[in-house]
Steps between C-alpha positions, in 0.01 A plus 500: 500500500601135483827388347611158376810362334412265215806277469361280221211483256303275736495788750340726238238231435432472873461876538258499205300227673489702823391814318227305321378330818475826694388749234195718555196459272602806295867598477747701297862391533791698362805297401812716500860415414760506228487275195560143612412566865223238499179701457348272236621189683321607818185595307504161327535317835212698649274439200584129498410483872164662419420215264600641161550207264702490180762748388553813704662741258695811586308806377819669378368543145125470548510742798216313673412134544167402651458179697184333631548390860369184663254705708331644188676835527756641257860614548677748275878491466638823351853579389527872426869506412430575133251783540617857460229675698211404724239612242591196290318286758170638365539271198534179704132480595576474869179680590287247309505246779586463859790290610513379856880501486734738315869408477680802356864496391664841440204679668678836499443516122126487554489753784166677520326249269500198732282420798657568841744234616450278800840330512838603361741214438857618442745238372874536461776262406725417793782258430345184354158578651248778532409738779129580512334776701122505538348836592133569563351797313139475627293355782446187290876480449564531874254218567668293227841548660359413842397157364851428364787348696705780652835450329753232562571187303224414253609138499379461859152619406236261374219619277170345609 
């Protein structure tokens, strides 16, 4: 596990850049946290760092947003807050294509219907900032974490 304190929004952007720069070719990331903890903000920063142009919408009402990436792959950003049971995912057409990156908010609501996770990102509000804990859930996730800075002050880290 790696833990960071995100004191300001720029720190969230920097973490998104790091996650984008070090991600494996295929990855499933769970984004966990209460409403307002910064899940969509981190997903947006990561997608922007992967070259997504234009508006990056929260999938709160659409449940899934699909984004072409600069490398020709596709990322799917899911927000499962509004689903009642995992079987509802069958109607989203998630098996019709293959995304190289899944960003899943409220993953517990899709339990059993989602691909296995590689990285679990837990965000919580702490004072004026956010505490984030990154936990590997697979070999790919462990390799991903190994390529990230090992805690400390994000502001002292430069993304290459």
